[in-house]
C-alpha positions in Angstrom: 91.2 103.3 79.1 94.3 101.0 79.6 96.9 101.0 82.2 100.6 99.9 82.4 103.0 99.4 85.3 104.7 102.7 86.4 107.2 102.1 89.2 107.8 99.6 92.0 106.3 101.1 95.1 107.3 98.3 97.6 109.7 95.6 96.7 109.3 91.9 97.2 112.0 91.7 99.8 110.4 94.5 101.8 107.0 92.7 101.6 108.6 89.5 102.9 110.4 91.2 105.9 107.3 93.1 106.8 105.1 89.9 106.7 107.6 88.2 108.9 107.4 91.1 111.4 103.6 90.9 111.4 103.5 87.3 111.9 105.7 87.7 114.9 103.5 90.4 116.2 100.3 88.4 115.7 101.8 85.4 117.4 102.9 87.5 120.5 99.5 89.2 120.7 97.5 86.0 120.5 99.7 83.9 122.6 97.7 81.2 124.3 94.8 81.8 121.9 93.7 80.0 118.7 92.4 82.8 116.4 90.3 82.4 113.3 92.3 84.0 110.4 89.7 85.1 107.7 91.0 86.0 104.4 89.1 88.4 102.3 89.1 87.1 98.8 90.7 87.6 96.3 93.2 90.5 96.7 94.5 89.1 100.1 95.4 85.6 99.1 99.2 86.0 98.5 99.5 88.1 101.7 97.2 85.8 103.7 99.1 82.6 102.7 102.4 84.1 103.6 101.1 85.7 106.9 99.5 82.5 108.4 102.7 80.6 107.7 104.5 83.0 109.8 102.1 82.9 112.8 103.6 80.5 115.2 100.5 79.2 116.9 97.4 77.2 115.9 95.0 79.3 113.7 91.8 78.2 112.1 91.8 79.4 108.4 88.7 80.6 106.6 87.7 82.8 103.7 85.0 85.3 102.7 84.3 87.2 99.7 82.7 90.5 100.4 81.9 93.8 98.6 80.7 97.2 99.8 80.6 98.7 96.3 77.7 99.0 93.9 77.9 99.5 90.2 80.8 102.0 89.9 80.0 103.7 93.2 80.6 103.0 96.8 77.3 102.0 98.6 78.7 101.2 102.0 76.3 98.3 102.4 78.2 94.9 102.9 77.3 92.3 100.4 78.5 88.7 101.4 79.2 87.0 98.1 80.7 83.8 99.6 80.3 83.4 103.3 82.7 81.9 105.9 82.1 78.2 107.1 83.5 78.8 110.6 81.1 79.9 113.5 82.9 82.7 115.2 80.8 82.9 118.3 83.1 83.3 121.2 86.2 83.2 119.1 89.0 85.7 118.3 89.0 86.7 114.7 91.8 88.2 112.7 90.5 89.8 109.4 93.2 89.7 106.8 92.9 92.1 103.9 95.0 93.6 101.1 94.3 97.1 101.6 92.3 99.5 103.9 91.0 102.2 101.5 87.7 104.0 102.3 87.4 101.7 105.3 83.7 100.9 104.6 84.2 97.2 103.8 86.4 96.7 106.9 84.0 98.5 109.2 80.9 96.6 107.8 82.8 93.2 108.1 83.9 94.0 111.7 80.4 94.9 112.7 79.0 91.6 111.0 81.5 89.4 112.9 80.7 91.1 116.2 77.0 90.6 115.5 77.8 86.8 115.0 79.3 86.8 118.5 83.0 87.0 118.0 84.8 87.5 121.1 87.2 89.9 119.4 87.8 91.2 116.0 91.1 92.7 114.7 92.3 93.6 111.3 95.5 93.0 109.5 96.1 94.7 106.1 99.1 94.7 103.9 98.4 98.3 102.8 96.7 101.3 104.3 95.6 104.3 102.3 94.6 106.7 105.0 94.0 109.6 102.7 91.0 107.8 101.0 89.3 107.0 104.5 85.6 108.0 104.7 84.8 106.0 107.8 86.6 105.8 111.2 89.0 102.8 111.2 92.6 102.1 112.1 94.2 98.8 111.2 95.4 96.7 114.2 98.2 95.3 112.0 99.3 97.2 109.0 102.2 96.4 106.5 102.6 99.7 104.9 100.9 103.1 104.6 100.9 104.2 101.0 100.0 107.4 99.2 96.7 107.8 97.1 97.9 106.0 94.1 96.4 103.0 92.3 98.5 100.0 93.2 98.8 96.4 91.7 100.8 93.2 92.5 101.1 90.8 95.4 97.4 90.1 95.0 96.1 93.6 94.1 94.7 94.0 90.6 93.5 96.2 87.9 90.7 94.6 86.0 91.8 91.1 87.4 95.3 91.6 86.0 98.7 92.0 87.8 97.8 90.0 90.9 100.7 87.6 90.3 103.5 90.2 90.5 105.9 89.8 93.4 106.2 93.6 94.0 103.7 96.3 94.4 103.6 98.7 91.6 101.8 101.9 90.8 99.9 102.2 87.4 99.9 104.9 84.9 97.6 105.5 82.0 98.9 104.0 78.8 99.0 106.7 76.1 
């Protein structure tokens, strides 16, 4: 099965404006602190890069590659593929992700960071798809809530394609 771009769901200018707002909100909430901003690779890269440049206080940057998906089905078990380098013990952590979908990966990662001794863990996601939630989680900072459609662009992909697009698009089956 092959897919093609359908329509623009969120325009680049709207993304830029919302990232500015999120950066200001994170800066205000973490005033006087120096959080560790953790990028969940690979989908969050463009969002993360834009967001950390809009946070007006010192941040430690780090990345992690995780998955909670088995072969074709969601297992719920967190698999750390590439771990962070920063010791988070006693630190405030901001997990930056492209999308909160089922919520399994986010919850598992939050729990792991708390077990490692993080003073606090908050989440910042560009997109939230609450209709797909299977575990209890609400993002602390959310760019946009979207309907249950498959989306690509601005870091999000289908089969490793479309990550480089400046807008967020829906996909449709190519007939």
